Every structure is written in C-alpha cells, then in structure tokens.
N, C-alpha and C positions, 0 to 999 in steps of 0.2 A: 421463487420456488421454496425458500426457507419458510415463508409464511404458510404455504400450503401444507408442507410436511408438519410444521408445528401444530397447526389447527387440526390436522388429521389425527395426530397422536392424542391431543387433548380430547377430541370427540370419542376416540376409541377408549380412553380411560373412563369417560362417562358411561359408555356402553358396558364396560367391565363392572362399574359400580352398580348398574342396574341388574346385571347378571348375578351379583352377590346377594340380591334379594331372594333368590330361589331357596326355598326350604326354610326361610327364617320364621321365627316366632315373634310374638309381640312382647314377651316378658323382658324385664329390664336386664336380667343376667345375659340374655342373648344379645341385647343391644350394646351393653358395655364391655363384656368380656367374651363375646362369641359363644356363649353357652359352655365355656371351657371345653371346646371341641376341636380346636385347631390342631392340625397335624404338624409334624416336624418342619416340613417345607414352608407351610404358610406362616408358622410361628417364626421361622428363620427370617423370612422376608419382612415381617412386621417388626421384629426386634432390630434388625440391621437398619430398617427405615428410620428408627428412632436415633440410631447412632450416626448414620451417614446421611445427614440432611443436606440442605443447600450449602452449608458450611464446608462440606467436603470439596465441592467444586469451586467455591468462592473464597471461603475463609482460610482453608489450608494453604492453597497457593499464595493467597494474599499475605498470610503470615510469614511464609518463607521469603517472599519478595521484600517485605518490610523489615523483618527481624533476623533473617538469615537462618543458618542451619540449626540453631538451637531450638527454633520453633518446630521444625520438622521432627527432630529427635523427641521432643516432648510429646507431640501428637501421636506419633507411631508407638512410642514407648508405653504410654499409659493404656492405650487400647490393648496392646499385646499382653500387658501384665494383668489387665482386668479380666480377660477371658478365662485364664486358669482359676482365678478367684470365683468367677461366675459359675464354673463347672460344679463347685461345691455349694455355693450359696443359692443359685437360681432355683434348683429343685426344692430347697427348703422354703424359699419364698412362695413357690407354687403350693407347697403343702400347707403353709399358713393360710393362703387364700382359700384353699379348699376346706380346711378345717372350720374356718369361720364364715364360709360363704361370702367372702370379701370381694369387692369390686374395686376398691381403692386401698392404699396402705393405711389410710385413716380408719377404714373398717376394721383392719387387723388390730390397730392400736386400741380402738374402742372395745373390741371383743376380748382382747388379751388382758387388758388392764381394768376395764370397767370404770374408767375415770374420764368424765365428760370434759373437765377443764384441760387435761392433757390432750384429749382428742382435738379440742378447739385450737390449742396452741400449735399442735402439729399441723393441722389443716391450714391455719392462717400462714404459717411459715411456708408451706407448700405453695399456696397461692401467691404469696409475696414474690417468690422467685420464678413462678410460672407465668405470671401476667405479662411481663415484658417480652416473653419468648415469641409471642405472635408478631410483635412489632419487628423483631429481628428477622423473622422469616419474610415478612413483607419487604423490608429494606433489601434483603438479599435478592429477592425477585426483581425489584426495580433495577438493581445493579446489573444482574445477569441479562435481563431482556433488553435494556437500553444499550449495553455494551455489545450485544450480538446483533444490533442493528434493527431491532423491532421498535418502530416509532410509536410506542404507546406512551401516553402521559403517565406520570406516577399515579394519578387518580384512577385512570382506567386500569392500570396494572393491578392495583390493590383491590379494586371493586370486583374485577373478574376473578382474581384468585380467591377472594373471600366468598364469592358466590359458589365457586366450584367446591371449596372446602365444606361449605354448609350443605351443599348437595350431597357430597359423599356421606356426611354424618346423618343427614335426614333420611337417606335411602335405607341404610341398614346398620347404622352404628359403626362399630369397629370393623365389621366384615368388609365394607367397601374399601377403606384404606389398606387393609391387609391384602386384598386381591389386587388392587391397583399397584401396590408396592412391588409386586412381581414385575410388572411392566416397567416401572420406574427404575428399579435396580438393574434390569437388563440394559436399559438405555444408558444409565450413568456408567456402568461398568464398561460397556463397549466403547462409549465416547472417550473415557479416560485411557483405556488400553490402546485404542486406535491412535489417539493423539500422541501417546508416548512412542509408539512404533513409528509414526510419521516424523517425530523429532529425530529419532535415531537414524532414520533413513536420510534425513537432511544433513545431520552433523557427523554421521558415520560411526560414532562410538560415544559411550558415556564419558570416557576420559577427555575426548575432544570437546564435549559439551561443557564440562567443568573448566577446561582450559579457556574456552571462549568466555565463559561467565567471569572467570578471574580477570581476564583482559578488560572486562567492563567494570572492574572494581568490586566484584561480588565475592565475599568470603565463603569458602566451602568447608571451613572448620570452625569450631567454637573458639572465640578469640580471648575470653577472659573467664576467670574463676566464678564470678557472680552469675554469669550466664549458665555455667555448668551446675552450680548449686540450685539455681532457679529451675532448670530443666529437671534435675533429678528429684527435687522435692515435689514439684508439680506432678511428675509421673507417679510417684508414690501416693500422693494425696488423691489424685483423680482416679487412680486404679482402684483404691479401696472405696471411693465414693461412688463409683460407676453404678453399682447395683442398688444404691440408695435413691437413684433418680425415680421419682414417683411414676412418671410415664412408662418407664421400663418395667416397673413392677406390675403395672396394669397389663402390659403386653404379655408378661410371663403368666399371668392369671388365665390367659386365653388358651394355654396349652392343654392337651388332652390328658396328660399324665406326667408324673415325675420323670419317668423314663423318656418321654418325648422332650421335655425341657432339657434333660441332661444330654440327650443325643444332639439337640440343636446347639448347645454350647460347645460340643466337640467340633462341630463344623464351622462355627462362627469365624475362627481365624482365617479360613480360606478366603474370606472377602478382602483380606489385607493384600491379596495378590495384586490389586490394582494400584497400591500406593507407590511402588517403585516407578510406575509409569506416570503417576501424578507428580512425583518429585522431578522427574525428567522434564515434564511439560512446564512445571513451575520455573525451573532454571532456564528453560528456553525463553521465557518471558523477558529475562534480563537482556537477552540478545535481540529479541524482536522489538522491544521497546524499553530501553534502559532508564527512561525518565518518566515513568508512570506517575501521574498525580494521585491516582487512587489505586493502591496496591491490590484491592479486591478485584481488579480487572485483569490480574495476571494470567489466570487460566484462559479467560475469554480472549485476551490478546493473542495468545499462542494458537488457540483454535481458529481464530479469524485469519491468522497468517498461514494456516496449514490446510484447512478444510474447504471444500467447495460449498456453495450456498445450500444445497439440499441437505448435506450432512450437518451443517450448522443448525438447521431446523430441528434435527433429532437431538442435538446437544441442548438447544434452548428448551425443548420439551422435557428432557430429563431434568434440567435445572429447575424448571417451573414445577414439575411434579414433586421434586424433592422438597421444595418449600411448602407446597400446598398440602402434601400428605402430613408433614410434621405439624403444620398448622391445624389440620383436621384432627389429628390424634391429640394434640395439645388442648384444643378447645373441648374435645370430648372429655378429657381428663378433668379440666377445670369444671365443666358441667357436672361431672360425677362428684367431685369433692364438694361443690357448693350444695347440690341437691341431697346428698347422702350424709354429709358430715358437718357442713357449716350451718345449714338451716335445719332445725330440729323437727323430727316427727313428720317428715314428708312420706306419705304412704307409697309403697313400691308401685302401686297401680298408677300413681301420678308422677313418678320420678322421670320417666322417659320424656314427658312433656316439659318438666322442669329443666332437664338437661338440655333440650333443644332451645329453650328460651335463653338459658345461660350461654350456650354456644353462640347464639346469634348476638347477644350483648357483648360477649368477649371479642368476636370478630369485628363488630362495628367499632368497638372501643380501640382495638388494635389498628384498624384502618385510620381512625381519626388521629391517633397518636403519631402514626407514620407520616401522615400528610401535613399535619399542622404543627406538631411539636416533635420533630424527629430526634432531637437530642435529649428530651425530657427523661427518658428511661435509660439513658446510656450508662450511668453509673450502676444502676440495678442490674442491667444486662451483664456488665463486667463481673458482678458478684454472684451470678446465678450458680455457677459450679461451687463457689464457696458455700452457698446456702444448701445445696443438695448434699454436700459433704457432712453437714451438721446432723443429718438424719442417720448417720452410721451407728452411733451408740444405741439408738432405738432399734434398728434392724438387728444388731448383734444381740441385744438384750432379749428380744422376742425369740430369736432363734436358739440362744445358748444359755442365758443367765437368768436364774430365778430371783436372785437377791437384789437386782437393780429395780428400784421403785419408780413408779410413774412420776412422782414428785421430783425425784432426782433427775430423771430424763427431761422433764419439762424445764427445770432450772438450767440444766446444761445446754439445752437447745436454745433457750433465750440468750444465754451468755455467748454461745457460739455465734449466733446470728448477729448480735450487737457488735461483737468483737470483729467479725469478718467485714461487716459494712463500715465500721469506724476506721479500721486499718486501711481499707481501700480509699475511703474519702480523704483521709489524712496522708495518703501516699506513704504509709509506714513501710519500712524496708529493714529487715533484720538479716543481714548477710545474704540477701537474695532468697531466703526461705519463703516458700509459698504462704501467703497470708491465710489462706483457707486451712492449711495444715496447722498453723499456729492456733487458729481459732478452734480447730478440732481438738487439739491437746487441752486447751482450756475447757472445752465442752466436756471431755472425759473426766478431767479433774473435778469439776463441779458436780457432774453426774454421780461419781463415786462418793464424793464427800457428802452430798445431800442424801444419797441413798443410805449411807451409813447412819446419818442422823435420823432418818425416817424408817429405819429397818423394821419397826413394829407395824409398818403398813401391812394391811391384810395380804395374804399370800396371793400371788397371781397364778395364772394357769401354768402348767408344765411347759417349759421351753420346747419349741417345735422340734428341735433336733433330737430330743430325748424320747420321743414317741416312736420307738423303733418298730412297734407292733402295728403302727398305722401304715397301711398301704393303700394309697388312693389311686384309683384309675377311673377313667371315663369310658364307657362302652363306645364302640364305633357308632357313629350316627350316619344316617343316610342324608348327608348334607353336601350339596354340590360345591360349597366353598371349601370343604375340607380336602385339600390336596393330599393324596396318599403319600405317606412317608416311607 
C-alpha cells in the first residue's frame, strides 16, 4: 500500500509541474525567475523549500540523535534569528535584482561593480560550494527510501530522482518546483506534526518522553562549555549568512514586489511550528531503537514504529519531493551561474538551452559521485555553509556601502574561502568557535584593508538601500501559477 501511495503522489507532482506550464513565455527571465511575478504564497513555498529540504526530515533528527540537544538548539536558533534579518535584507536584495534585471547574484555583482574578474571569482566561489549540494540530496534520498522499506537500489533511486528533477526544470524552469513545493510542504508538515502527536499519545507527555530518553543514556541538556560556544557562534554565523545563499537570492528575485517579499518574510517563522513535533519524534527514536548504526535513520525509525503502511507512503513521498525539489532548484541555479556569469557573452536567446545542458550535466555528475565515490565530496559538503557565509561582505557592500571596492571584496572572498576550507581540513578548533565565523572575520579585515589601499578605484553605483525614491512593483499578471496573496 505504501508503494501505491508513494507512486500516486509522485505522479500527481508531475501533473502539477505540467500545469505550471500554463501561461508561460519562452524568455529566459520567465524561465529562471518566473518573470518576477510570484505572489506571496508561491514565493513563501519556494523560499521555505530552499530552507527545509530533505535535511529537515533526515539531517535534523539524525543530528539530535548523534550530537544531542546542542545540535537542535543550533538548528532552531539560527533559522529563528535569520528571519528578522531577512525582513530587512530580502526586500533590498529583490530591489537589487530588479534594478539590474538580475537572475543570479553574480548578475548583481557584475552590474554594480563592472568588474569582470570579481564577477568570475564570485561565480567560481558559488559553484565550488553548490556543486556537492546535489550529491547530498541524492544521498538523503537513498537513506530515506531504503529506511522506509522501499526496495530500490541506490542506482535506481538516484536515476529516478534525477529524471524527475530534470523534468521539473525542462517543463517550465523555476515555476514547476515552486508549484510542486506547495504539495511537498503540506506533506512534510503533516507528516512531522502527525508523528509528534502519535509520540505524545504513546508516551503521554513531553516530560515522560525525556525521562524515558534519559533512561536510555540520552542527555537532554548541554553538557559542556565548548558545545555551548559552538552552538552560539554557529547560530550567529549562519543567521547572518542565511540570506547570502545564492539559491535563496534567486528565489527572492521571483517575487512580484518589495512589499510581497517583505510580507513573505513576516510569515516565514510560522513554518517553525513543526519543529517541536520534530524534536519530540527525534527523541522517540532513542526509545524505539537506542543503538542505531546510522543516526540519519532516526526520524524514519520513529515513523516506521508509529505509522501504518499507507501513511508511511505519504512520508516517503514528502521526503523524496524534498530532496528532488532542492535538487531541481540547485541545478537550475548552477545552470544560470554557468550560462550567464561563467561563460562570457552567451546571448539571452541561447541561455535557456545552455541552462538545460548544464542542468543535465550537473545531475549526471551528482549521480555518478553519489554512486561511485560517495565520500569524495564529504569535506566540501561540510564546508558549504562556511563558503556561503563568505558572500556576506559582498551583499552588505552592494546594499549599504559605497567605499568598499570590488578588489577588496575579491581579496576578502578568496582569503575567507581558503581559511574556511583549511581550518576544516586541519580540524582547527579555537575554543569551539565556528570556523566559518573566524573565516568571515578574516574576510572582513582583508576586504576593508584592501579597499582602503584601492580607494581610488572608480566609483561604483549608489548602494541599493540609499535609493529611497526607487519604488519597484510588478503589475498583476494573468498567470495561472501566481497564487493570489
């Protein structure tokens, strides 16, 4: 029965993707950023889809199972802190995209600074930390489907997922993942909430759950100061780095107006309602199976112990769509960065075809890495957020600061990337402080120092935040994918 339900949901998602084709145009702006026409609801689901991927159902419970309560505090803390920051930054990022007709953050960098070398350095840094992201989604899918009892080989899992992701992108670009995200988030949200309620019904109360977990040797409080320092520094670093994620910026560009983006940010924290239920389910895994060899199976173990077969099918479908949709949007972003920023002078009339070729290459490469050398990208995956955080000085300079030069930003970005990767590979530990935060401080110092030395660099455009007279709006379009906000 689980297989039937799973297959039905996947087929329905394909039908939704086909539905998203209605009213679409062939231009590259429509393909990459939805013609900047997405309503608040559609933007909400696309944006949260970038935040709450398969890692929500697999990685978060697995982190609690393996590392204890400090992991949960970090994960919840940085997202909650990021949303108030995004309330002020996200509309300005949208304004930058509209002013420069940008479809990637590298487009903004190129137009704002008119510096090809910096554009290339920024783009290569983006690709360095995005390329392994596909492998991570594939590996999460394999864990989820195998743990839920779907007897698909790893090869079959990644090939099917890759084909579906390519189908979404080839049908209508970013619109298909945005529309299917509505289905995915409903499934994920309901699965997590229902699982949490089922746990509480079984153990009677939250205090009883934690008492049972402690009886199995599970700590429910932070045990040492290093864990606290690590959690707090990581919360701070990832909260300020959150809106420097290139894929999230591309999602913001799809919004209809600044007001739409700001309204979406207001409601984003509501999605966190599911996390108490996910924490409850994660701790139940200590009781259901205290000796898990793979912590990433923690949520799946709880679901398998609590749900009937048909409901497990819905959970599997939600997990699969979580990975596939992030995979689709990631591959679309990679295609856009390569065709618009890495390869010079590709005509806009040819960019859609280039994007699709790069998407296909990206998916096939990620499949091969997942199947044949699954550990090859492990260290780069671990440094992904470190790398995203190094884009913060560039974002802040474009939005607020005129005197920061592109030469200074390029130097700081290179130093930040090298420092972050080096510290991770050498297992550097400074009192538990997040290595990405240390690298970001070095990045800022170099950026400011080099900018001072190159202060005679020609003036850049006015920072985005200072154009108070600029009011950008997009007229309502008769577009069937634009859910009314």
